[in-house]
Structures are given as C-alpha cells and as structure tokens.
C-alpha positions in Angstrom: 0.0 0.0 0.0 1.4 3.5 -0.8 1.7 6.1 1.8 -1.1 8.1 0.2 -3.5 5.1 0.3 -2.5 4.4 3.9 -3.1 7.9 4.9 -6.5 7.9 3.2 -7.4 4.6 4.9 -6.8 6.1 8.3 -9.8 8.4 8.0 -12.3 5.6 7.5 -12.8 4.5 11.2 -14.4 6.9 13.7 -11.9 7.3 16.5 -9.7 9.5 18.5 -6.5 10.0 16.5 -4.1 7.4 17.8 -0.4 7.2 18.1 -0.3 4.0 16.0 -1.3 5.9 12.9 1.4 7.4 10.6 2.4 10.9 11.4 1.5 13.4 8.7 2.5 17.0 8.0 0.4 19.6 6.3 0.9 23.0 4.7 -2.1 25.1 5.6 -3.5 28.4 4.3 -6.0 30.3 6.4 -8.0 32.8 4.4 -9.9 35.7 5.7 -11.0 39.0 4.3 -7.8 40.5 5.7 -5.5 38.2 3.9 -3.8 34.8 4.1 -2.0 33.3 7.1 0.1 30.2 6.7 0.3 27.3 9.2 2.3 24.1 9.7 0.0 21.2 11.0 1.6 18.1 12.4 -0.8 15.1 13.0 1.0 12.7 15.3 -1.4 11.2 17.8 -1.0 12.7 21.3 1.9 14.8 19.9 -0.2 16.6 17.3 0.5 20.3 17.1 0.2 23.4 14.9 2.5 26.4 14.2 0.7 29.6 13.1 2.5 32.4 11.2 0.9 34.9 13.6 2.2 33.0 16.7 5.4 31.4 15.3 7.6 31.3 18.4 6.3 27.8 19.3 4.0 24.9 18.2 0.7 24.7 20.0 -0.6 21.3 21.0 -3.9 20.1 19.6 -6.6 19.2 22.0 -9.9 17.3 21.6 -8.6 15.8 18.4 -11.2 13.5 16.9 -11.9 11.9 13.5 -15.2 10.6 12.1 -14.8 9.1 8.7 -13.1 11.8 6.6 -14.0 14.5 9.1 -11.4 15.8 11.5 -11.9 18.2 14.4 -9.6 19.6 17.1 -9.1 22.6 19.3 -6.0 24.8 20.0 -6.8 25.4 23.6 -4.1 27.9 24.3 -5.5 30.2 21.6 -9.2 29.4 21.9 -9.3 28.1 18.3 -11.5 25.3 16.9 -11.1 23.5 13.6 -13.7 21.5 11.6 -12.1 19.9 8.6 -12.8 17.3 5.8 -10.0 15.3 4.2 -10.5 14.3 0.6 -10.7 10.7 -0.4 -7.1 10.7 -1.7 -5.8 11.8 1.6 -3.7 14.5 0.1 -5.8 17.6 0.8 -8.1 18.9 3.5 -10.5 21.8 3.8 -12.9 23.4 6.3 -13.1 26.2 8.8 -11.1 27.5 11.7 -13.1 29.3 14.4 -11.7 32.2 16.4 -12.6 33.0 20.0 -14.4 36.2 18.9 -16.7 34.3 16.7 -14.9 35.1 13.5 -13.2 32.5 11.3 -11.0 31.6 8.4 -11.4 29.1 5.6 -8.9 26.2 5.8 -7.0 24.7 2.9 -4.4 22.1 3.6 -2.0 20.1 1.4 -0.2 17.0 2.5 3.6 17.4 2.7 5.3 14.3 1.4 7.8 12.6 3.7 11.3 13.8 3.1 10.2 17.0 1.4 12.0 20.1 2.7 9.1 22.5 2.9 8.4 25.2 5.5 4.8 26.6 5.4 5.7 29.0 8.2 8.9 30.4 6.8 12.0 30.2 9.1 13.0 33.5 10.7 16.6 33.8 11.9 18.7 36.4 13.7 22.2 37.0 12.5 24.2 38.5 15.4 25.9 41.8 15.1 29.4 41.3 13.6 32.4 43.4 14.3 35.1 42.9 11.7 38.5 44.3 10.6 40.9 46.3 12.8 41.3 49.8 14.0 45.1 49.5 13.8 46.8 51.4 11.0 50.2 49.6 11.4 51.8 46.3 12.2 54.6 46.7 14.7 57.3 44.0 14.8 59.6 44.2 17.9 63.3 44.8 17.4 64.3 41.4 18.7 62.1 39.7 16.1 63.5 41.9 13.4 67.0 40.9 14.4 66.1 37.2 14.1 64.9 37.4 10.5 66.8 35.3 8.0 68.9 37.6 5.9 69.1 38.0 2.1 72.3 36.0 1.8 70.7 33.0 3.5 67.6 33.2 1.3 69.7 33.5 -1.9 71.9 30.6 -0.9 68.8 28.3 -0.3 67.3 29.5 -3.5 70.4 28.7 -5.4 70.5 25.2 -4.0 66.9 24.6 -5.1 67.8 25.8 -8.6 70.8 23.5 -8.7 68.7 20.5 -7.7 66.0 21.2 -10.3 68.5 21.9 -13.0 66.7 25.0 -14.2 68.7 27.8 -15.6 69.5 30.7 -13.3 67.8 34.0 -14.2 68.7 37.6 -13.2 66.8 39.2 -10.3 64.6 41.4 -12.5 63.5 38.3 -14.6 62.4 36.3 -11.6 58.8 37.6 -11.5 58.2 36.8 -15.2 59.8 33.4 -14.8 57.8 32.5 -11.7 54.6 33.1 -13.5 55.8 31.3 -16.6 56.8 28.3 -14.6 53.4 27.9 -13.1 51.4 28.5 -16.3 53.5 26.2 -18.5 55.1 29.0 -20.5 58.7 28.2 -19.5 60.1 25.4 -21.6 62.8 24.3 -19.0 60.1 23.9 -16.4 57.9 22.0 -18.8 60.7 19.6 -19.5 61.3 19.1 -15.7 57.6 18.5 -15.1 57.5 16.0 -18.0 60.5 14.1 -16.5 58.8 14.0 -13.1 55.5 12.6 -14.5 57.4 10.1 -16.7 59.3 8.9 -13.5 55.9 8.4 -11.7 54.6 6.5 -14.8 57.5 4.1 -14.4 57.1 3.7 -10.7 54.8 1.4 -8.6 52.7 4.6 -7.7 51.3 4.7 -11.3 47.9 3.0 -11.2 45.4 2.7 -14.0 43.9 6.1 -13.1 47.3 7.8 -13.4 48.0 6.2 -16.8 44.5 7.2 -18.0 45.1 10.8 -16.9 48.7 11.4 -17.8 49.8 8.9 -20.4 48.6 9.5 -24.0 49.5 8.1 -27.4 52.2 10.8 -27.9 53.6 10.4 -24.3 53.1 12.1 -21.0 50.3 14.8 -20.8 51.5 17.6 -18.5 49.0 20.4 -18.5 45.7 21.9 -19.7 47.3 23.1 -22.9 48.3 19.6 -24.1 45.0 18.1 -23.0 43.0 20.8 -24.8 45.0 20.5 -27.9 44.6 16.7 -28.0 40.8 17.2 -27.7 40.9 19.8 -30.5 42.9 17.4 -32.7 40.3 14.6 -32.1 37.3 16.9 -32.8 38.5 18.7 -35.9 38.1 16.9 -39.2 41.2 18.3 -40.7 43.1 18.4 -37.4 43.5 21.3 -35.1 45.4 24.2 -36.8 47.6 25.8 -34.1 48.9 28.3 -36.6 45.4 29.5 -37.4 44.6 29.9 -33.7 47.8 31.8 -33.2 46.9 34.1 -36.1 43.6 34.7 -34.4 45.3 35.7 -31.2 47.6 38.1 -33.2 44.5 39.7 -34.8 42.9 40.1 -31.4 46.0 42.0 -30.3 46.9 39.6 -27.4 49.9 38.0 -29.2 52.8 40.1 -30.5 52.5 40.4 -34.3 56.1 39.3 -34.7 55.6 36.1 -32.6 55.8 33.2 -35.0 56.3 29.5 -34.0 56.7 30.3 -30.3 54.3 27.8 -28.8 54.9 28.9 -25.3 53.9 32.6 -25.9 51.0 31.4 -28.0 49.7 29.2 -25.2 50.2 32.0 -22.7 48.2 34.4 -24.8 45.4 31.9 -25.3 45.2 31.2 -21.6 45.2 35.0 -20.8 42.3 35.5 -23.3 40.3 32.4 -22.3 38.7 34.0 -19.1 37.0 36.7 -21.2 35.6 34.1 -23.6 34.5 31.9 -20.6 32.6 34.9 -19.1 30.9 35.8 -22.4 32.6 39.2 -22.1 30.9 41.6 -24.6 34.2 43.0 -25.8 35.6 39.6 -26.5 32.3 38.6 -28.3 32.6 41.6 -30.6 36.3 40.9 -31.2 35.5 37.3 -32.1 32.7 38.4 -34.4 35.1 40.8 -36.2 37.6 38.0 -36.4 35.0 35.8 -38.0 34.4 38.4 -40.6 38.0 38.9 -41.5 39.5 35.4 -40.9 36.9 32.7 -40.4 39.5 29.9 -40.1 41.4 31.8 -37.4 38.1 32.4 -35.5 37.0 28.7 -35.9 40.3 27.3 -34.6 40.6 29.7 -31.7 37.1 29.1 -30.7 37.7 25.4 -30.9 40.8 25.8 -28.6 38.8 27.8 -26.1 36.0 25.2 -26.1 38.6 22.4 -25.5 40.2 24.3 -22.7 36.8 24.3 -21.0 36.3 20.6 -21.7 39.7 19.8 -20.4 39.0 21.3 -17.0 37.5 18.1 -15.5 40.7 16.3 -16.6 42.7 18.9 -14.8 40.7 18.6 -11.6 41.0 14.8 -11.5 44.7 15.0 -12.3 45.5 17.4 -9.4 43.3 15.3 -7.1 45.3 12.2 -8.0 48.6 14.0 -7.4 47.3 15.2 -3.9 46.0 11.8 -2.8 48.5 9.2 -4.1 52.0 8.4 -2.6 54.2 9.3 -5.5 56.8 11.5 -3.7 60.0 9.8 -2.6 60.8 11.0 0.9 63.2 9.8 3.7 60.1 8.1 5.2 59.2 6.3 2.0 56.7 7.1 -0.7 54.2 9.7 0.5 51.2 11.6 -0.9 51.1 15.4 -0.4 47.9 14.9 1.7 50.0 12.6 4.0 52.7 15.3 4.3 50.0 17.9 5.2 48.5 15.6 7.8 52.0 15.2 9.4 52.5 18.9 9.6 49.1 19.4 11.3 49.6 16.4 13.6 46.6 14.5 12.2 46.3 10.9 11.2 44.7 11.8 7.9 43.5 15.0 6.1 41.0 15.1 3.2 42.1 17.6 0.6 39.8 20.6 0.0 37.4 20.5 -2.9 39.0 21.8 -6.1 37.1 24.5 -7.9 39.0 25.2 -11.1 38.0 28.5 -12.7 39.7 30.8 -15.2 41.0 33.5 -12.9 43.4 35.1 -15.4 46.7 33.4 -14.5 48.7 32.2 -11.5 45.9 32.6 -9.0 44.1 30.7 -6.3 42.1 31.5 -3.2 40.9 29.5 -0.2 37.2 28.9 0.6 36.2 28.0 4.2 33.1 26.0 5.1 30.6 28.5 6.2 29.1 26.3 8.9 31.9 27.2 11.3 31.0 30.9 11.2 27.3 30.2 10.9 27.2 28.2 14.2 28.3 31.4 16.0 26.5 34.0 14.0 23.0 32.5 13.2 20.3 31.7 15.8 16.7 30.8 15.3 14.0 33.5 15.8 11.0 31.2 15.4 10.0 27.6 15.8 10.5 26.7 12.1 14.0 28.0 12.2 14.8 25.8 15.2 14.1 22.8 13.0 15.5 24.2 9.8 18.8 25.7 11.0 20.9 22.5 11.7 20.8 21.9 7.9 20.1 25.5 6.7 22.6 27.6 8.6 24.9 28.2 5.6 21.9 29.0 3.4 20.7 31.5 5.9 24.2 33.1 6.1 24.5 33.1 2.3 21.2 35.0 2.0 22.4 37.4 4.7 25.7 37.9 3.0 24.0 39.2 -0.1 22.1 42.0 1.7 22.9 45.6 0.9 21.5 49.0 1.5 22.0 52.4 0.1 22.3 54.5 3.2 25.8 54.9 4.7 26.7 55.6 8.3 30.0 56.0 10.1 30.2 55.6 13.9 32.6 57.8 15.8 34.2 55.9 18.7 37.0 56.7 21.1 39.3 54.5 19.1 38.4 56.1 15.8 35.7 55.9 13.2 33.9 52.6 12.5 32.1 52.0 9.2 28.6 50.6 9.5 28.4 48.1 6.5 25.9 45.8 4.9 27.2 42.2 4.8 27.8 42.3 1.0 30.4 45.0 1.5 32.6 43.3 4.1 35.9 42.4 2.5 36.8 38.7 2.5 33.6 37.6 4.1 32.5 35.5 1.1 35.6 33.3 1.5 34.3 32.2 4.9 30.8 31.2 3.6 31.5 28.3 1.3 29.4 25.1 1.2 32.6 23.2 1.9 36.3 23.8 2.4 37.7 24.4 -1.1 40.2 26.1 -3.3 39.3 28.3 -6.3 42.2 27.9 -8.6 43.1 28.7 -12.2 43.4 25.4 -14.2 46.1 27.0 -16.3 48.6 26.1 -13.6 50.3 22.9 -14.5 48.8 20.0 -12.3 52.1 19.0 -10.8 52.9 22.6 -9.7 49.3 23.1 -8.7 50.0 20.7 -5.8 52.2 23.3 -4.2 49.6 26.0 -4.8 46.8 23.9 -3.3 48.9 23.1 -0.3 49.5 26.9 0.3 45.7 27.6 0.2 45.0 24.5 2.2 47.1 25.9 5.0 45.0 29.1 4.9 41.9 26.9 5.2 43.2 24.9 8.1 44.4 28.0 9.9 41.0 29.7 9.5 39.3 26.6 10.7 41.6 26.4 13.8 40.8 30.1 14.5 37.1 29.9 14.0 36.9 26.8 16.2 39.3 28.3 18.7 36.9 28.6 21.7 37.0 32.4 21.7 40.7 32.9 21.0 40.2 34.2 17.5 36.8 35.8 18.0 35.5 37.4 21.1 31.8 36.8 21.9 30.1 39.6 23.9 26.4 39.1 24.5 24.9 39.2 21.0 27.9 40.8 19.3 30.5 38.6 17.6 34.0 39.9 17.2 35.7 38.3 14.2 39.4 39.0 14.5 41.2 39.9 11.2 44.4 38.1 10.4 47.5 40.3 10.2 48.3 40.2 6.5 52.0 39.5 7.0 51.5 36.7 9.6 48.6 35.1 7.6 50.5 35.0 4.3 53.8 34.3 6.0 52.3 31.3 7.8 51.0 29.8 4.5 54.3 30.3 2.8 56.4 28.9 5.7 53.9 26.0 6.3 54.0 25.0 2.6 57.8 24.9 2.7 57.7 22.8 5.8 55.1 20.4 4.3 57.2 19.9 1.1 60.6 19.8 2.8 60.7 15.9 2.7 60.3 16.2 -1.1 63.3 18.5 -1.5 65.7 15.8 -2.7 63.3 14.0 -5.1 60.9 16.7 -6.3 62.6 20.1 -5.6 60.4 21.7 -8.3 57.5 21.8 -5.8 59.5 23.9 -3.4 61.0 26.1 -6.1 57.7 27.4 -7.3 57.0 29.4 -4.1 60.6 30.2 -3.5 60.9 31.7 -6.9 57.8 33.8 -6.3 59.1 35.0 -2.9 62.5 35.9 -4.3 60.8 37.8 -7.2 58.7 39.7 -4.7 61.6 40.3 -2.3 63.6 41.8 -5.1 60.8 44.4 -5.9 58.8 44.9 -2.7 60.5 44.1 0.5 57.3 44.6 2.5 55.2 42.2 0.4 53.2 40.0 2.8 54.3 36.8 1.1 58.0 37.6 1.1 58.4 39.5 4.4 55.7 37.4 6.1 57.6 34.3 5.3 60.7 35.6 7.0 58.7 36.8 10.0 56.9 33.4 10.5 60.1 31.4 9.9 61.9 33.3 12.6 59.1 33.0 15.1 58.4 29.3 14.3 62.0 28.4 14.8 61.6 29.3 18.5 58.4 27.2 19.1 57.7 23.5 19.7 56.2 21.7 16.7 52.8 21.2 18.4 52.6 25.0 19.3 53.3 26.0 15.7 50.0 24.4 14.5 47.8 25.3 17.5 48.5 28.3 19.8 50.6 30.1 17.2 47.9 29.8 14.5 45.3 31.2 16.9 47.4 34.4 17.3 47.8 35.3 13.6 45.8 38.4 14.2 48.2 39.8 16.9 51.9 40.2 16.2 52.6 41.3 19.8 51.0 38.0 21.1 53.1 36.0 18.6 56.3 37.9 19.8 55.5 37.0 23.4 54.7 33.4 22.4 58.1 33.1 20.7 59.8 34.7 23.7 61.4 37.5 21.7 62.8 39.7 24.5 61.0 43.0 25.1 63.1 46.1 25.1 65.8 44.7 22.8 68.1 47.2 21.3 67.3 48.4 17.8 64.4 49.8 16.0 61.1 48.0 15.6 59.7 47.4 12.1 56.7 49.5 11.3 54.4 48.2 8.5 51.6 50.4 7.3 48.2 48.8 6.9 44.7 50.2 6.2 42.2 50.7 9.0 39.4 48.2 8.3 37.2 48.4 11.4 33.6 47.9 10.5 30.3 46.7 12.0 27.5 44.8 10.5 24.4 45.4 12.6 22.2 42.6 14.0 19.9 41.5 11.2 16.7 39.5 11.5 15.4 38.0 8.3 12.9 35.6 7.0 14.4 32.9 4.7 12.3 32.4 1.6 13.8 29.8 -0.8 17.3 31.4 -0.7 16.2 35.0 -0.5 16.2 37.2 2.6 12.8 38.7 3.2 11.3 41.0 5.9 14.7 42.3 6.9 15.1 44.2 10.1 18.3 45.9 11.4 19.3 46.7 14.9 22.5 48.3 16.1 23.7 47.2 19.5 26.1 49.1 21.9 29.0 48.9 22.4 29.1 48.1 18.7 32.8 47.1 18.5 34.3 45.0 21.3 38.1 45.1 22.0 40.4 43.4 19.5 42.9 42.1 22.0 
C-alpha cells in the first residue's frame, strides 16, 4: 500500500486519532477578508500540534482531536481556536473552517507534505548576530628582537640557489624572476615543462602509477603535463582536418593579445590563449565583438581559436582529476618512503589523515588561487533561530541563511565615531573577504592554467590558509570574542597570515626537497621575485617573520596556539619569547584601517532569499580586539 493510500485509509474509522497511525504534516492556508495566514500542521497522535504564522515562536498542542470518517476536528486550547475539517478521499488535501474566540473564522485549505520534502509553510526566521570585523590598527609593529632574528638575504639567496641546482633549471637575473615565476606555473617556461615531464614520466615508471594515473597522464604521444596539451589533444580529435595551431595563433595576433612578430613560439601562443580564455569563458561583450570581427576577417582563425577555447573548457574536468590524483597518491619519494602530499599535510598538522579541500577550477586570469572555508563554522556562532520553524531548519540550513544574509545591501551609509576612531557601518555584502568564509565546503578556487604538478604546491598553500582559518574559527574564543549578542571576528594580520601559509607550505614539502625540488622552487621563486621588488610584500616578508618565530616554538605549538594568534603580532612575539626592550628599531608596516560593524539582522528565509529584513545596532558596537 502506498503512503497516500495508507493515509486515506486512516480516515475511515471513527476514533480519537491514535499514536499508532502514521504521522503526517500539512501545509495550511487560512484565508480571511484581511488576507492569508500560513500554518504548519503536524498530526501525530498525542503529539499533534500546529504552528501559526501569527504565533510562530512555538508549536501549540492540539486538544480534543477526533476523527469521524473523513472528518477531523480539534481545538487549540491555548489560543481558543476550533477547527472542523474534511479530508479528501485521496488523503492529500483537507478543507474546512477555523473558528476564532471572537466568533470570526477563516477558511482552511491544507496540502499533505510528502515525507522527506523540505518545505516550511511558516517560513524560518533567523537572527544574525551583530558582527564586528576588521581592525582599527593602522600599522603592524614588529619588535626589534624579532626583526634581528629574520633570515637575511644571503641565507635566502643561498637556499634558492641550492633549489635551482637541484632542479637543473637555468638561473635568471633578479629582474627576470617575476616573469619566470609566473611562466613556470602556467607552463610557458620550456625548461620547467621539461622538468615536469620528466617527473611525471618517472611516476609513470614507478609502482605509484595505477590505471587512473595512466589514463590521466599517459597519452599516445607520451606524457600529458597540462591543460594546454589536454585541450590541444581534444581539439585534434574533434577537428576533421586536425586542429590548426597556426590559425589559432593568427587569431590571437589579430585580437592583439599576441605580438605580431611572434611566430612559431608555442609557449607565448599558449600564454596568450590562456590569458584570453577567461573573457571568452565569461561571455565578455568586448571579447564577443572581437571574435565576431575576427570571424568576418579570418573565419579559419576564429574557428580554430574558438575550438581551442572550447577544448580548454572541456579539459577542466581532466585537470581537476589530475590534481586530485597527485594530492591523494603516494608518488613523492621521501626519507620516510613514498608519501602523498595529503599525508605530508597531515603530518605537519599532527593529524592521522586529512582530506584535501574541494578543487574548484575556474579561469582567474593566470597564476591565481584563493581559499574557501566551510561557512558552517561561522554560521554556528552568528546565526540563531527566531521562530519555531528556524529551530528545526537551522541545523541543515545555517549556511543557506548566512548566504542569503551575506548578499544583503542597503544604500544608506553611516560612520560611527568611537573613542578608538571611526567605524564604518556596513551591509554584509560590502565586508571584504567575508565570502571566502561562507563556502558550502572547504575548497580552493584555482586557475586550471597552472600545471597540475605545480598546482600541488599552490593547493597546499591555500589548504594551510583553510586549516588556519578553521583552527581560529573553532578556537573557543581565542580568534573571536563573543560579547552578548555581538560577535568579534578578528582579522588576520596580512604579514602573519600569508607568511604562515608560505612557511607551512615549505615545511610540508621539505621531505620532497631531494626527489621533487620543483615543488618547493615554485613558491621560493615567487618570494624571491617579490623580495627583489617589494621588501614589505606579505608573502616575502611574512615568510621571514613566521620562519623566525616558528624556529623558537615547539612543533605542536606551531600548529595550535601560534595559529590562533595570527591576528596579533605582539602576542606572537610573546609566544616566541622575543625579549622585550631589545636594542634596535622595531619594524613599522603600514596597513589600512578596516574596522567595521554589520548590525544585527533579523530576516525571513524564503527559498534562498532574505525577506522581511530588520536591522538593529547594539552598543557597544565594537568589542576590543585584544
């Protein structure tokens, strides 16, 4: 018997509704001349109850619940209501009247909610607590003793030279490092491509190479090393006459993204194609007009270039699976034996295992990636139920509620003047960096133009950001201060946050230094390029700061207490026992004042949209940072 038939059969015997009958749930509309009120009816024997939109703080128990044939009656004693209803023969609808204490009434229309259906007749209403973000500090101050402990330029150059020697890549001049670092990651440097090809060929010849590795990386013409080669192979397979790279290059020259004098330079051609692909991917109007003009002047060039862009897109799933394999499988020779990068990450964080973050490849315009943190961590602190529906819905719907909240904006602007300085009153949509804390799962947005082998190092860098954020958000008040209904989310110091990810990535991959030095060289080359041009860059200087502090800490402290203090350089200095009052000048690093407050917001969640939004500003609006 189906559930519907069973539900209908229950109405055929005159009786008081019993606990042995299947519980049912109904979406109800109560219609009066004044409008429509929604209700959530639960028929469950002695536990039967109803939630009314006008009294949505709690469910009211049903009393005098009786059934005669298809007729149902009950009272809501606490409110003085009385219902007389008839259920249709199919058991899927009910209709009748609801009587009010004053003699008035409302027509009743009810629809059976199927088991397992996520439906909320009385919409969940939630309260998102007031959020204080950012910092009122306009500078980061590094004590003199810490400055004196920084690794010097000669040490960094010596370590960099040793990595270069191990990889066998040619040395470049200081001013060329920035371009080479980017070219390395994006497959535009031929020496790096050759090194990556040798590494993948060595894996293919090792016991680590399973059938999945061979399917992903070994093709008829040899090892496949990046998105370019995969896309070009797809283009060759799809084109009747074979993919014409020269025609695609001609199209790039006509678009003005490839130098007119560049001929037969596959590396530059690929770099230009990759740089143009995001605009094509986004359906950018300027790109669309340029492609239309190209079609008019050189149809073959337009056809081959469009084919290449399409095949880039179709090669993205291959790229994701390739990087995932390289993260999960033990292909790196280390002093402890073959290890997977995920195993090396787990060791650094003192865990038995660590599941890699979700990979979200997306054309970002080059050597770029960003971390995404599961929003449930922040939602557990920020979001609380404001009615009975929300109390049931929130365990599964917190992130949805916070996502709807994060999209809110308003046109009026207000600046609060406080003793410590001005504080901006912002809508959630204008809080910098907030969206990265509201993901559906821990993940990494990353440009698939990065060669999969080198993407391992990039993912590890962002993975450390994710784990650090998770440690801080779950830090029992260390990284956020909870005062009544105001939540204080502490902002990472930019030098300590980026420096930690740089240093931790190096520590993670250190066991691979002998067998796969290319993984360490990618970030080292980037840091040396930044160090040569901007000595205060958070990646380069931050790495030196964290390296100096971490050297003075026990291993367990580095991944726990140290991480929870990434917002506070003074606290890190104390933790690392840098002596106060040391001779010498402290290092002063200018930073923008970002102190802001998002007021408490109560909203009704309606299928992903925030409705009936109310704002309330609580005082004091901005609890202390330290």
